[in-house]
N, C-alpha and C positions, 0 to 999 in steps of 0.2 A: 500902796498903802495896803495893808492887810483887811482883807474883806470877809464876810461870815457869809460863807455860801450853802445852802442848802441843795440837794441834788438827789431827785427820788428815782427809783429804779437803778440804783447804784452798785446792783449786785453783780452786773455782767455788761458787755457790749459797750454801747457808748457812754453809759453811765458810771461803768467803772473807772474806764480809760479818762474820762473827762475829770473823775473825782481825782485820781490820781496826777495828771498832769496841774489840776489848781491846788493841789497840796505842794507839790513841788517846785510850786510857784511863792509858797510862803502864805497861801491864804488860810483862813480856818475854815475846813471843809466839814459839812457832815452830811454823810452817806445813807440815804434811808431806803428802807426794802423791808417786802414781807420774809426773805429768804436771809435772816440774821447770819446764820451760819456762813452763806457764801461772801461774806463781808469781810470775814477775819482777817484775811491777808490786807485789807484797808488798813488797818492798824498800825503795820509796820511803816504805813507813809505819814502817819500823824494823824488820819481822817479819825474822825469819832463816827463809827456804824450805828445806826438805832433801827430796831426793828418797827415797821411803820406799814400799816393797811390805809391805802388812800381811798378805800371804800367805807370806813370806819371813822366818822365824825369825831366821835370819843376819842381814839388813838391821835386822830391829827391833833386836837386839842392838848392832849396831854402830852404829845411830843413838841409842838410849837412852844409851849409853857416851858417845858424842860428848858429848849435852849435859850429862849430869851430870859431865862432866870440865871442861866449861866455866861451869857454874851451881851444881855440886855439890847442886842438889835441884831435884826436881818438885813445884809446889803442885796443878797442876789437867791432869786429862787430858780431853780432849773426843774420845770416840769419836764421829766424823762420818762418816768413810769407807763407802761401801755405794753400791748400785745395785739396779734391778730390772728387770723385762720383763716382757711380758704375752703367758701361753701358755696352755693349757689344760692341766691334771695331766696327762689321759691321753696328750696329744700329748709333753709335755715330756722330754725325755731327763734321766735319773737324771745324767750328768756334766754338762749344764748347770746342774742344780740344787746339784749339790757344788760349781762353781765359785762361785755364788752364795753357798752357805753359806761357803766360805773366805774370802771378804772379808767380810760383812755379820756374822758369828759367829764362826769360829774366828780370823779376822784382828783382830777386836775383842778378843778374850780373849789373845791372842798378846801384843799389844803393852800391855795392861793388867797381864797377870802379869810382864812385864818391870819395869814402872813400879811396881808394889807394894813389892816391898824398900826402896827408898828412902823411901816414903811411910809406912811402917810404921816405920822408922827414928826417922823424925821425928814420928810419932804425930800427923800431920796429912795432910789433902789431899781432893781432890774429883775423883770421877770423874762424868763426864755422858754417858750413854749416849745418842745420836740414835737413837731406835724409828720409830715412823710411829701414826699411829691405827689403821692397818690390821693393826697386831700386837693389837689389842684388837677390832675390828670387821672381819673380813676381807672381802676384795672378789673377785668375779668374774673370773676369769683371771689371778689377783695369788696364786694360792695360793702358790708357793714364797717369794715375798717376804714374803707375811704369816707364814708358818712360819718365815723367819728372824728377824724381828722379833719374833714370839711368843717365841723361843729367846731372844732379847737382853732379851725383858720378864723372862721368869723368871731369868736369869741373874744379871741386876738384882738382883733379891729377895735371891737366897740372896748375892751379895756382899755387899749391905747386912749382913745379916746376921751375916756371916762377919768383916767389917770394922768394925763398930760401937765393939769392944774396942780397936782401934788408932786411934779418932776420925777414921776416914777416910769421908768421905760418899759415898754413891753415889745417883747422881739419872736417872730417864728423861726423856728429853723425847721428847712423841709428836706431832709435826706432822701437820696437814692437807695441802693441796692446797698448796704453796708456788711462788711465782713462779720456777723456774730450768730449768735443763735438762736433768733430772730426766725429765720425761716423753717429750720428743724423745729421750733416749736410749733409753729403756725401749721406745720403740715402734721404733727402731731393731735393737734387740735380738731383737723379738717376730717369731712366726714365723707369718704367717697364709696360709695355704694354701689356695686355692680348694677343693683336694679334701677338705678337714678338714669333719668334721661338724660342727663349730663354727664354721663360715666366716661364716656369716648372722650370730650372736650376737658375733662377734668384730670384725665390720664396724661392727655397733650400738655395740659398746662403744669403738671407737675414737672414732665421732662422741660419745658421750658424754663421754669425757673432752677431746675438746677443743672441746665447746661445753658444758661443764659451766655451769648457771647460777650456781652460786656461786662467788665471786670468790676468787681464789688468795690468801694472804696474801705479802707481799713478804719476802726473807731477814732485814728487819731486825726483823720481829715475833718471830723466833724468838730473833735475837742478843739482843734486849732481855731474853726469858728467860732465856737462858744467862748475861748478866751479872749479872741480879736471884737466879741460884743462886749465884754464885761470892761475890756481895756477902753473901748470906745467912748466918748462923751456925746457923742450923737451918732448912734449906730443905725444902718438901714432898718426898715419895719421887717423885711424877710431877706432869708439868705439860703442859697441852695448849693450845698457844698460839693456835689458829688457830678459828675461828669454825664452819667445816665439820665440823672434826674434834670439835668439844664437842657439835655438833648430831648426829653419829655416835653419840657416846658416850653421849649423853642418851636418844636412843632404842632403843640395846641394852640400857640398864639398865632403863629404863622398861616398852619395848613387847616387848621378848624378839627370839630369832633370827627365827622364822615372819616377823614383821613386815619386818624388815630384808629377809630373802628376798621377801617380796611387793613391797616397793618397788625393789628392784634389778632383779628379774623383770619388773615392771610398764613399765621403761624400756628394755628390751631385747627 
């Protein structure tokens, strides 16, 4: 059965690959992103690209109304839009942190709130929230990004309970390292000041990110998980598709916080 699927952050990485895969399976896919010019290629796959700023409630209302006017339903919402940066919690401005939360947390909830009424009326639907393994296992100099993903985890759990009566599934995907522009973008947004007391550790951290011995996973590995969720009548509440993510979660569960602290500290 063809499903009407919305995916935010569809201009690159996980979002782009997932949109293409879903369209190739015959679904009706709407790719949403602030960068409309980067979604031109998606048209060749039959995807409908629409410019969307998840921090603009008015823009969200307009886009959802446009899609519902054309399709009359929305079956799946994939909340994939998000970004991060590397910086010490002491030195990062609260304004910069708020801007991150506006996209990763409040933006996610604003579009979810707009989509839910039509899903409730249909008594069906699936919401897939793209979190991160650092939403479970925080990493040094990624405090605000981790905090935003912790928030996504908590919101997803509450949503799942609230929407169970309406037959709406809420699933979290927790990727580890993925081959994409995320790391490059995060570094470009980061502040590595030579006068910082964290300067030496930040440089070591940057080298660790760039020379990580564990291979990153291709975006297709995440796409396959998302497709599995969409096709399942009873999906799990959480999926961690990456090898490195599974390792981190394993050590967190069985060895505890201090072991994780030791491992990270020994690398920096």
